[in-house]
Each structure stands twice: as structure tokens, then as C-alpha cells.
C-alpha distance (Angstrom), angle and dihedral (degrees) to the residues before:
residue distance angle dihedral
M1 . . .
V2 3.76 . .
G3 3.81 115.6 .
L4 3.77 125.8 -134.3
T5 3.77 123.7 -80.0
Y6 3.76 105.2 -102.7
D7 3.79 120.5 -122.7
C8 3.83 118.7 -149.3
L9 3.81 90.7 -151.6
A10 3.80 103.5 41.4
N11 3.80 100.3 26.2
P12 3.83 111.8 24.0
L13 3.81 90.7 152.9
G14 3.78 88.3 60.4
V15 3.81 88.8 57.6
V16 3.81 90.2 49.6
R17 3.81 92.5 49.7
S18 3.79 94.8 44.2
T19 3.80 94.8 49.8
F20 3.80 90.9 44.4
E21 3.78 92.3 54.0
K22 3.80 90.5 47.3
A23 3.82 91.2 50.7
M24 3.81 91.7 47.1
A25 3.77 90.7 51.8
S26 3.82 86.9 60.8
S27 3.80 102.4 38.0
G28 3.80 103.7 25.8
D29 3.81 94.2 -153.2
P30 3.85 128.6 67.5
A31 3.80 88.3 -146.2
S32 3.79 87.2 78.2
F33 3.79 89.4 76.8
S34 3.85 98.1 26.2
G35 3.75 96.2 -143.5
G36 3.77 92.8 -43.9
D37 3.76 130.7 117.2
W38 3.80 122.0 -55.4
G39 3.79 97.3 -172.2
A40 3.80 101.2 -66.9
L41 3.80 93.4 108.6
D42 3.81 91.0 54.2
V43 3.80 88.8 57.4
F44 3.81 91.5 51.9
R45 3.83 93.9 44.3
N46 3.78 89.8 51.5
F47 3.81 91.2 50.0
L48 3.81 95.6 43.8
F49 3.79 101.8 41.5
D50 3.80 110.4 13.9
Q51 3.81 94.5 41.9
D52 3.85 94.1 34.5
G53 3.79 91.0 -119.5
L54 3.81 93.9 144.8
S55 3.80 92.5 86.7
Q56 3.81 89.0 57.0
V57 3.80 94.3 56.5
P58 3.82 110.2 97.6
I59 3.80 119.6 -123.1
L60 3.81 114.1 -119.1
D61 3.80 112.8 -136.4
H62 3.81 140.3 125.0
K63 3.81 90.8 -75.6
T64 3.78 98.1 49.7
V65 3.81 103.9 34.1
R66 3.82 90.9 84.8
W67 3.77 94.5 65.9
I68 3.82 107.2 23.1
Q69 3.80 108.3 108.9
P70 3.83 118.6 -118.6
N71 3.80 117.5 -111.5
T72 3.79 92.5 27.3
L73 3.78 129.5 116.0
V74 3.82 115.4 -86.2
R75 3.78 138.2 159.7
F76 3.78 126.0 -135.8
R77 3.80 125.8 -165.5
G78 3.76 115.1 -158.9
M79 3.78 151.2 124.3
I80 3.79 122.6 -93.4
Q81 3.80 100.4 -115.9
D82 3.80 97.9 170.0
M83 3.79 138.5 6.8
L84 3.78 111.3 -140.3
G85 3.77 98.7 -167.0
N86 3.79 125.3 -119.3
E87 3.79 133.4 -35.3
V88 3.80 122.4 -146.7
Y89 3.78 114.9 -148.6
I90 3.79 142.3 160.3
G91 3.79 101.0 -89.0
A92 3.78 96.7 179.2
Y93 3.79 135.8 4.9
K94 3.77 137.8 179.5
D95 3.77 117.2 -109.3
G96 3.79 104.1 -168.8
T97 3.78 103.0 -53.6
A98 3.80 96.5 -22.3
W99 3.79 128.6 83.4
R100 3.82 118.6 -131.3
T101 3.79 130.7 -172.1
N102 3.82 133.5 -135.8
K103 3.78 94.5 -170.6
Y104 3.82 111.8 135.4
L105 3.82 90.4 18.2
D106 3.81 129.2 111.9
F107 3.78 92.6 -155.8
S108 3.76 127.5 55.6
Q109 3.77 120.5 -131.6
V110 3.81 87.4 -143.4
P111 3.85 129.6 38.6
M112 3.80 118.5 -109.6
D113 3.83 91.2 -120.5
S114 3.77 91.8 54.9
S115 3.78 120.7 121.1
A116 3.80 90.5 -132.4
D117 3.78 118.2 121.9
M118 3.81 106.2 -100.4
R119 3.80 144.5 165.7
I120 3.80 121.1 -134.3
W121 3.80 115.2 -142.0
E122 3.79 134.2 177.3
R123 3.79 136.9 -133.5
R124 3.79 136.2 -179.3
L125 3.79 124.4 -113.3
L126 3.81 120.0 -142.1
Y127 3.79 124.7 -175.5
C128 3.79 104.7 -149.5
I129 3.79 131.0 -174.7
P130 3.80 132.4 -171.6
V131 3.80 108.2 -83.3
P132 3.83 107.7 -83.3
G133 3.78 110.6 -114.9
L134 3.81 94.0 13.8
N135 3.79 105.0 165.9
S136 3.79 120.8 -133.3
W137 3.81 95.5 -115.5
A138 3.82 90.1 58.0
E139 3.80 95.5 50.4
S140 3.77 115.1 112.6
S141 3.78 93.6 -147.8
S142 3.74 98.7 80.1
E143 3.78 117.9 162.8
A144 3.79 91.0 -100.7
L145 3.80 92.0 51.5
I146 3.81 92.1 46.8
K147 3.80 90.2 51.6
R148 3.80 90.5 48.7
S149 3.81 91.8 48.1
M150 3.81 91.1 49.9
E151 3.80 89.0 53.6
L152 3.81 89.5 50.8
A153 3.79 91.4 49.5
S154 3.80 90.1 50.8
Q155 3.80 90.1 51.0
Q156 3.81 90.4 49.5
R157 3.80 91.9 51.7
E158 3.81 89.8 49.6
K159 3.81 90.6 51.4
R160 3.78 89.4 53.0
R161 3.79 92.9 50.0
R162 3.78 89.7 52.0
G163 3.79 90.0 46.2
D164 3.79 91.8 54.2
D165 3.80 89.1 62.9
E166 3.80 94.3 52.6
A167 3.78 127.3 83.8
V168 3.78 113.8 -112.9
D169 3.79 137.4 178.7
D170 3.78 116.4 -95.5
M171 3.78 91.4 -106.8
D172 3.81 97.8 46.9
L173 3.77 106.6 114.2
I174 3.79 112.6 -132.3
I175 3.77 106.6 179.1
S176 3.78 119.3 -139.6
N177 3.76 135.8 171.9
D178 3.80 89.4 -98.7
G179 3.78 100.1 50.3
F180 3.77 138.0 -86.5
E181 3.76 112.3 -14.9
G182 3.77 121.8 -163.5
S183 3.80 96.9 39.7
P184 3.82 118.5 111.0
S185 3.79 92.7 -119.8
A186 3.80 93.1 50.9
K187 3.81 89.7 47.9
K188 3.78 90.7 54.2
M189 3.80 90.3 49.0
R190 3.80 90.7 53.5
E191 3.79 92.4 48.9
D192 3.82 99.0 52.4
G193 3.81 99.4 25.7
H194 3.80 93.9 -121.4
P195 3.79 133.0 92.1
S196 3.76 112.9 -95.6
Q197 3.77 120.2 -125.8
S198 3.79 91.5 -102.6
S199 3.79 91.8 56.0
Q200 3.76 94.9 57.0
S201 3.75 119.4 123.0
Q202 3.77 122.9 -75.4
E203 3.78 100.0 -130.6
S204 3.74 126.5 -153.3
V205 3.75 143.6 -127.0
S206 3.79 105.8 -146.8
Q207 3.75 131.8 179.6
G208 3.80 85.8 -149.6
A209 3.78 134.0 21.5
C210 3.73 141.6 -162.0
S211 3.74 139.8 -147.4
S212 3.77 130.8 -152.9
A213 3.77 118.1 -30.4
S214 3.77 88.1 -128.6
V215 3.80 91.3 75.9
Q216 3.79 92.3 61.8
P217 3.82 111.4 108.2
N218 3.80 121.9 -147.2
V219 3.80 91.7 28.8
D220 3.79 113.2 118.5
R221 3.79 115.8 -123.7
D222 3.79 88.5 -125.2
S223 3.80 90.7 55.8
L224 3.77 121.6 94.7
P225 3.82 119.8 -142.3
C226 3.78 118.7 -157.6
L227 3.80 135.3 -157.5
V228 3.80 106.9 -136.5
K229 3.79 119.0 -160.0
I230 3.77 111.0 -161.5
C231 3.81 133.5 178.9
D232 3.77 138.0 -170.0
I233 3.81 99.1 26.1
P234 3.82 128.1 121.9
E235 3.79 113.4 -110.7
S236 3.81 90.4 -126.5
D237 3.82 90.5 63.7
L238 3.81 92.2 67.8
K239 3.81 127.4 59.8
L240 3.77 135.6 170.1
N241 3.82 112.4 -88.8
D242 3.80 93.7 18.7
V243 3.80 113.9 138.3
F244 3.80 115.6 -130.7
E245 3.75 141.5 171.2
F246 3.79 110.3 -136.0
I247 3.80 119.3 -164.4
G248 3.75 115.9 -167.7
V249 3.78 151.6 100.9
L250 3.81 116.9 -39.8
T251 3.79 112.9 -142.0
L252 3.78 122.4 -166.7
V253 3.79 123.4 162.9
S254 3.77 134.1 -159.9
Q255 3.80 122.7 -95.3
H256 3.82 87.7 -111.7
Q257 3.80 90.3 62.2
V258 3.80 91.5 45.3
D259 3.82 91.0 52.8
K260 3.78 89.4 46.7
D261 3.81 91.3 54.3
E262 3.79 92.2 48.5
N263 3.80 93.2 50.6
D264 3.80 101.0 45.7
D265 3.83 92.7 67.7
F266 3.79 88.2 -133.7
E267 3.78 88.9 -79.9
N268 3.79 93.3 143.1
G269 3.74 115.7 64.6
F270 3.79 102.2 -3.4
M271 3.78 114.2 137.4
G272 3.78 122.3 -177.5
D273 3.76 145.4 48.0
E274 3.80 101.8 -82.0
L275 3.76 137.7 33.1
T276 3.79 119.2 -121.4
P277 3.83 112.0 177.6
L278 3.78 122.3 -147.9
P279 3.81 126.8 -137.6
P280 3.81 113.2 -73.0
R281 3.80 107.3 -89.3
N282 3.79 91.8 -135.7
E283 3.83 89.3 60.7
V284 3.80 104.0 34.7
P285 3.81 120.3 36.4
H286 3.78 117.9 -134.7
L287 3.79 119.6 -133.4
H288 3.80 120.9 -165.0
C289 3.79 102.1 -151.6
L290 3.79 119.9 -133.5
I291 3.81 100.2 164.6
H292 3.80 127.6 18.0
R293 3.79 135.5 179.1
K294 3.77 133.3 -179.9
L295 3.78 111.2 -119.2
A296 3.79 127.1 -133.5
V297 3.80 128.0 -164.4
H298 3.81 90.2 -93.3
D299 3.79 90.0 62.7
F300 3.80 89.5 64.9
L301 3.80 95.7 52.3
Q302 3.78 113.0 105.2
S303 3.81 91.1 -149.6
S304 3.80 138.5 5.3
P305 3.82 115.3 -144.5
M306 3.80 91.7 -156.5
L307 3.77 142.1 -1.6
E308 3.80 100.6 -138.3
P309 3.84 124.6 50.9
K310 3.81 95.5 -123.6
P311 3.86 111.1 -166.8
V312 3.81 96.6 -126.2
V313 3.80 94.5 50.1
V314 3.82 92.6 41.4
K315 3.79 92.1 52.3
E316 3.79 91.9 48.6
T317 3.81 91.9 47.6
R318 3.80 90.3 48.1
E319 3.78 91.7 53.4
T320 3.81 94.2 49.2
L321 3.82 92.3 46.6
L322 3.81 91.2 48.2
R323 3.81 90.4 51.5
H324 3.78 89.8 49.3
L325 3.81 92.8 51.1
T326 3.80 90.6 45.8
N327 3.79 89.3 54.2
V328 3.81 91.8 46.7
L329 3.82 90.5 50.5
G330 3.78 95.8 52.5
N331 3.80 97.0 -98.4
D332 3.83 92.9 -54.2
G333 3.80 98.1 144.9
L334 3.81 95.1 -179.7
A335 3.80 91.9 54.3
A336 3.81 89.4 47.4
H337 3.82 91.1 54.1
F338 3.80 92.6 52.0
V339 3.82 93.3 43.8
L340 3.82 89.2 53.0
L341 3.81 91.6 52.0
H342 3.80 89.8 44.2
L343 3.83 91.2 54.5
L344 3.81 89.9 53.0
S345 3.81 94.3 50.9
K346 3.79 124.5 109.0
V347 3.80 137.7 157.1
H348 3.80 104.1 -96.7
S349 3.82 98.7 168.0
R350 3.80 143.1 -1.7
V351 3.80 126.9 -132.4
D352 3.79 111.5 -171.5
T353 3.81 103.1 -53.0
L354 3.81 94.4 -20.4
A355 3.81 118.1 106.8
V356 3.80 101.7 -150.0
G357 3.80 116.0 -147.5
K358 3.80 101.6 25.2
L359 3.80 118.5 125.7
S360 3.80 115.1 -176.0
L361 3.80 116.7 -173.2
N362 3.81 132.9 -150.9
L363 3.82 116.9 -163.9
T364 3.81 108.5 -163.0
G365 3.80 134.7 -171.2
L366 3.80 93.8 61.1
S367 3.79 128.3 132.9
K368 3.80 132.7 -168.0
E369 3.79 88.6 -94.9
S370 3.80 96.3 49.6
V371 3.82 92.1 43.5
S372 3.79 88.9 55.4
V373 3.81 86.4 63.0
F374 3.80 110.4 26.6
G375 3.81 95.6 25.1
N376 3.78 91.7 53.1
H377 3.80 92.1 47.0
L378 3.81 91.2 48.9
S379 3.80 92.6 46.2
L380 3.80 91.5 51.0
A381 3.81 92.1 46.1
I382 3.81 91.2 52.5
K383 3.81 90.9 47.2
N384 3.77 88.7 55.3
L385 3.81 92.4 49.7
K386 3.82 105.4 38.9
P387 3.82 125.4 57.7
F388 3.83 91.2 -143.4
S389 3.79 122.3 35.0
D390 3.78 135.3 151.0
Y391 3.79 137.0 -169.4
L392 3.81 122.0 -143.1
P393 3.83 118.5 -172.3
L394 3.80 107.6 -165.8
T395 3.79 119.7 -140.9
I396 3.79 131.0 159.2
G397 3.79 90.9 -114.1
Y398 3.81 92.8 49.5
L399 3.80 92.7 49.1
N400 3.80 91.3 48.9
T401 3.79 96.9 49.4
T402 3.81 110.1 28.5
P403 3.83 119.8 80.9
F404 3.80 109.0 -131.8
S405 3.80 95.4 -178.2
P406 3.83 125.4 66.5
K407 3.78 109.4 -112.5
K408 3.78 133.0 -160.3
D409 3.80 115.2 -122.5
Y410 3.80 106.0 -157.3
E411 3.80 93.8 -171.3
T412 3.78 90.8 65.3
N413 3.81 93.3 19.8
R414 3.79 88.6 -128.9
L415 3.78 134.3 134.6
I416 3.81 105.0 -125.0
T417 3.77 109.3 -147.7
G418 3.80 121.6 -117.6
R419 3.78 130.1 -144.8
L420 3.80 91.7 -104.3
Q421 3.81 97.4 47.7
L422 3.80 96.3 113.6
A423 3.78 137.2 153.1
E424 3.79 121.6 -97.0
G425 3.80 111.4 -86.5
T426 3.81 95.3 26.6
H427 3.80 116.0 146.8
L428 3.82 113.8 -136.4
L429 3.81 118.9 -164.2
I430 3.82 110.8 -162.9
D431 3.82 119.3 -161.6
E432 3.81 113.0 -159.0
T433 3.81 94.5 170.4
T434 3.81 87.8 84.3
M435 3.80 90.4 64.4
G436 3.79 112.9 116.0
E437 3.76 134.7 178.0
G438 3.78 122.1 -63.4
N439 3.77 145.4 98.1
L440 3.76 124.6 -77.3
L441 3.80 113.8 -128.7
S442 3.79 123.5 -151.2
V443 3.82 91.4 -84.4
G444 3.81 90.8 50.6
V445 3.81 92.9 48.5
D446 3.79 89.7 49.6
N447 3.81 91.4 49.0
T448 3.81 92.3 52.3
R449 3.81 88.9 51.5
L450 3.80 90.1 51.3
L451 3.81 91.1 50.4
K452 3.80 91.1 49.3
N453 3.81 92.3 50.8
L454 3.79 91.8 47.6
I455 3.79 94.7 51.3
E456 3.82 95.2 41.3
L457 3.81 103.2 35.5
Q458 3.81 103.7 16.2
K459 3.80 89.2 -126.7
L460 3.79 130.0 125.8
E461 3.76 123.5 -156.0
Y462 3.81 119.0 -130.9
D463 3.80 116.5 -154.9
F464 3.81 113.4 -139.1
K465 3.84 91.5 171.2
Y466 3.80 95.3 -124.8
Y467 3.78 93.1 47.7
K468 3.79 139.7 3.5
M469 3.77 127.3 -130.0
E470 3.80 129.8 -162.8
M471 3.78 117.1 -141.0
A472 3.78 126.7 -166.5
A473 3.80 118.0 -105.3
D474 3.79 136.7 -176.8
I475 3.80 108.1 -155.7
Q476 3.81 124.9 152.2
L477 3.82 107.7 -133.9
L478 3.79 125.0 -163.3
V479 3.83 117.4 178.8
L480 3.81 126.3 -158.3
S481 3.81 113.5 -161.1
E482 3.78 144.2 148.8
G483 3.78 95.3 -122.3
K484 3.78 131.3 5.8
S485 3.79 107.0 -46.9
F486 3.78 114.9 -101.6
F487 3.80 95.7 -169.8
C488 3.80 98.2 41.8
P489 3.83 113.1 40.2
A490 3.80 99.3 -164.2
D491 3.80 128.2 -159.6
L492 3.80 90.8 -119.9
V493 3.81 127.1 35.1
L494 3.81 115.1 -167.4
P495 3.83 128.1 174.3
F496 3.79 106.6 -129.9
Q497 3.81 113.9 -129.2
P498 3.82 113.4 179.7
T499 3.79 120.3 178.0
S500 3.82 100.0 -172.8
V501 3.78 142.5 13.8
G502 3.78 114.5 -103.3
S503 3.79 135.9 174.8
S504 3.81 138.2 -107.4
E505 3.81 94.6 -143.4
A506 3.80 119.6 122.1
S507 3.79 138.2 162.4
P508 3.82 119.5 -93.8
E509 3.81 90.1 -118.0
A510 3.81 92.0 54.3
L511 3.80 91.9 46.9
D512 3.81 91.2 51.7
A513 3.82 90.5 51.9
W514 3.82 93.6 47.5
R515 3.79 93.2 47.5
W516 3.77 90.4 51.6
Y517 3.81 90.1 46.5
L518 3.83 94.0 53.8
A519 3.80 94.3 41.7
T520 3.80 94.5 48.7
L521 3.78 104.6 39.2
R522 3.80 98.2 46.5
S523 3.80 88.3 65.5
L524 3.81 97.0 51.6
P525 3.83 118.1 120.7
H526 3.80 117.9 -114.8
S527 3.80 138.2 -152.1
I528 3.82 139.7 167.6
D529 3.80 120.6 -139.4
S530 3.79 117.4 -129.2
E531 3.82 92.9 -113.2
I532 3.81 93.3 52.7
Q533 3.79 89.5 43.9
K534 3.82 90.2 59.1
V535 3.81 90.6 49.7
I536 3.80 90.5 51.0
E537 3.80 92.4 48.5
N538 3.81 91.6 51.4
D539 3.80 91.8 47.6
L540 3.79 91.7 50.2
V541 3.81 91.6 49.7
E542 3.82 90.2 51.8
A543 3.80 91.0 47.3
R544 3.81 90.5 52.1
Q545 3.78 91.4 49.9
A546 3.81 90.0 52.1
D547 3.80 93.9 45.8
R548 3.80 118.8 25.1
N549 3.80 90.4 -170.6
L550 3.80 91.4 72.0
G551 3.81 112.1 105.2
T552 3.78 141.5 176.7
E553 3.83 91.7 -77.4
D554 3.82 90.2 58.4
F555 3.79 92.0 49.3
S556 3.79 91.6 46.6
R557 3.81 89.8 51.1
L558 3.82 91.6 51.7
L559 3.79 91.1 50.7
T560 3.81 89.6 49.7
I561 3.81 91.0 50.6
G562 3.80 88.8 48.6
R563 3.78 90.8 52.9
L564 3.81 91.7 48.2
M565 3.81 92.4 46.4
C566 3.80 89.2 53.4
M567 3.82 91.4 47.7
S568 3.81 92.1 48.4
Y569 3.81 87.7 66.4
G570 3.79 92.5 46.9
E571 3.81 93.3 -109.3
T572 3.79 127.3 131.6
S573 3.81 100.7 -156.6
L574 3.81 123.7 61.3
S575 3.78 112.5 -118.2
L576 3.81 129.2 -156.7
E577 3.81 89.6 -113.1
H578 3.78 92.7 56.4
W579 3.81 91.9 46.0
Q580 3.79 89.4 54.0
M581 3.81 88.8 51.9
V582 3.81 89.8 52.7
K583 3.80 91.8 52.3
E584 3.79 91.1 49.1
L585 3.80 92.9 50.7
E586 3.80 89.9 49.3
R587 3.82 91.1 49.1
L588 3.79 91.7 51.9
R589 3.79 91.5 47.0
R590 3.81 92.3 51.9
E591 3.79 89.8 48.6
R592 3.78 89.1 58.7
L593 3.79 92.3 47.4
K594 3.80 90.0 58.1
């Protein structure tokens, strides 16, 4: 009897099973690919990228999870918030004379204590959350995409209804809301109303574990976390706080199965020395990853006006963006220049403890009243320009009660997120004008130290109770304060001097161009010709002779501004003209500081 034609969208597990059986017919032993790929991933890559199937794959988020069908192909975009170690599972087992696979399944078709011939494989567990501070314009789940995904889900359900009326082989996988129909074990479960022994949960051995998603602070209730199970990837390819798109099989189980797992004490199928429970499946969906890719800022742009940063277009875009920022900042052109350079900054290298390329900015002379106008306009403008942005109003109470550092909870074996655990490239606007009188407690003192280290070193401390570990970060920090910030010693301090009240409004076309501009130019390479380097060295020597207080940090800051000025024009080599512009901006800034 001929089996069904397998559908990558509606029945990805059918593709996995079919390609596995084909590979086994050639090799005869699953050890020949040691838990790796046997051709299934090539089928999915061809569908997703060669046949442009990616746009048909529904996005998994808090809006769509209610109607996306389990065991179908989905994609999830999120930040790796915690790494839960590795899970050991039955990757392949012998069913009579034929080999079967459990890869990309939460439940084994055979219990771990079975006498069946089996192969034990391993996969990594990643607890992922929607990117903190992800702005609405950068979300993939637009209304149009949601409508399209709902249509796809409806088509998938219709395919299943048609499939239920067709005769299939016992081993053809027809996915339903209740599990895998057509298999002998599923048939037995339907007949007696209880899961058969072979359908019992495939338990895990994890180096880390997690509890309910509801205990995670700083995760919006409308956000959907996801447990990603991923195989066949080097450990070095994944880091905490990296942003990925995972494409794979969504697995959700009924509450009956969840209760069953909780009551069996993991006695069937558990292998290892300690128990490390995973998030409840009825609260956190599981995604078995087939294809993954690390996302850059460009991947969050809804449109790209051009592919190459042509000088004429770049210069025009720079001028319009600078005018926009000047308007937002109350006609303060100097502040607009420095905010533009600040938005282009990123850590491009590290020398000892120095994070080269960062440019934090402190705008002073602001009060609660002026922040309510200019601060709100600036915050909204940044939200419209950056895919990830966050706003942090500092108060004594907030500092004393809110954990800024991620902390390991050994009772649940989970990494509890901190306020400053953010994705690379996030813009953080800190408002110190909200600070009132009061005493800092030990938590508050520790939080101010963490802020200082982040803004000075671009490092965030992770608290593992018995030891602490610093991890590299790349966060753009802009501080609004009345006087020079005490908690956040920025690279640049500039007194803010507005002369009017502007607006943060802009046309969609202009916003698209500015987003592309910032995303593209901040990644340009940079160099300094030997002739310009001599000019810079002479200028720095003269500056030191005029002001003995200038040090290496000041010179490093000027070089960073020079690099950013060059990049802002879409050029990769610093010119004498741009260096003169840097010196003029610095002169005007120092005039204000006097």
C-alpha cells in the first residue's frame, strides 16, 4: 500500500520518518550517522529556501499559539535566556526487524527499560524568550502575517480531515491534536483510554533544569517563552543572549499527558543520576529545531531600500535623519550629532578590559518636567529606529528591589533573568531624573555597581551563588540626568540645550530608510591611512600639551568618534575632513561643559 505524500508544513514528522527509513534501507545501522542528519534537513532546506517555503511557515508567539496545530512546522524568534544542559533520549530503536527514530519527538515509542535494541542520542535544551525590548515595528507577527498563518493552519486542518478518510499503512504518521494516530501504541491508547507503555514520556538528563515560565521576572505576560531542543550543533555556535530564529516541529500535549508525566515519578525512561524537570508542557511549548539561524538587525527590518550603501544615498539619508533628531531634541543640533554617532556605535573588538567602539552618552541639564517632553520624544524616536530598545527609570525603590543581574536558582536549577540581561544591540535609555531621596540598600548598591560596569566595560555579571562570572555585552546606553550622572559614568557628557519643542513623528518611508541606514553602516569595516594617522597623532600631542588632564581614555574616545563620523557617511577610511569635524564637535562640547 502506498503511503501518503508527506507535507513539510503539516506533517514534518512524516518527512523525518520517511527519510530515516530510506537512509536505513541503505546503511542498515543508525550508528552510521550517530544521531546526525540522514537527509531530512536537506528536504526542509530545499522547501524553505529553494522553494521559498519560509514565508508559509507560521510564526509562533503569544498571538498565534492558540491556533497553530501541534506537530506542524513553525518558526520561533527569540533570545537564548538560559541553557538547560543536555537531554539524553532514545534516538533510534528496533521495532521487529525495522529501525525507527524518536528524533524530534518528546515521547518515545519504546520505554527506556525495554529490551529492544536502541541507540541513545543527545540534544541540547535552550530556554528562549521573545527578545526583550522588541519594538512592534520589528515584530514578524504583523496582522497580515497572522491572517496568512491562520489560513495556513486552516488548510492544514483540512488536509488532516481528508487524511483521516484515507487508508494508510500502520506506520504512516497522521498527526492529530491528540498525538500520533496510526501507530500501534496510539491505537492501543485510543482503545482503552489510557496511554500505552510505549507512549510514555521520554525523560531527560539535563545539566540544568527549569520550572514554570510564570516564575520568570521581566517577561511580559503577553510574551511566549519556548523550550527549544536542538541537535547536531557545536556548543560554540550558541551563547546566552544570542537572538535566533528556530524552525522546527512544535510539540504540545494534552493536560492528561502532563498529569501522567507528573505522577509517574519519571520511573519509565529516566537515565542519569539526578532529576532535572523541564517547564510544564501546557505552559511552555516545545520546539524540536530542524533549521536555525542567528539573526542580525537586518533580519528585523520590514524592508530594505537598497542593498549597497551608495555614497549619495547615504549622505542624503544622513542629512534627513540628522534633521529629524535635531527636531526631536528641540533644535539642539550638537546633541543631535552626538546622538546620531551614539546610535551607530557598537563594540567591534576588545583590548584587555577595554570595549573598543562603544560610545555611551549622558545628556545633562534635564529635569522631570523637561524629560516628560524631550525624554519622551527621544524615547519614541529611538523605538522607531532600533529593533530592540528599553527604558529604565531609576528610583531608590527600584534599585533596592529589582535584580539587575541574572542569578542561578539551584532549587529549580534555573537561571533567573535580570533587568540588564538584554540582547546584543539593544538600546537602553536610563532616566536619572526620577531619582529621589533615600538610602541604597545592599541590593541597590550592587545594582549601581552593575550599571557602572556595563556602561564602562560592556560586561554584565552573572550570579551563580558560589561564584560570579562576567559576560561580554554590547548595549547602547544613553543617560538623561540633571547633572553629570553618578551611577552611569558615560563616555560623553553633554549639557542639553533645547530652544524649541519638536516632534518625533516621521513618515513610514523615512523610517524605513533610517532603520536601514543605522543597521547597515554600524557594521562597516574601518581603517586609518598612515598619513591621517600622523595628523591625528600630532593633534593629540598638541591637545595634551594644552590640557594635561587629557588621558588615554580621552584619546580613545576621539578615535571612536572619528570612526563613527566616517561610518556615518558610509565610508570605511577616515578622511582629514571628517577628523576636522570630530575636533569641532569636541570643541563645541567642551565649550558647553565650561
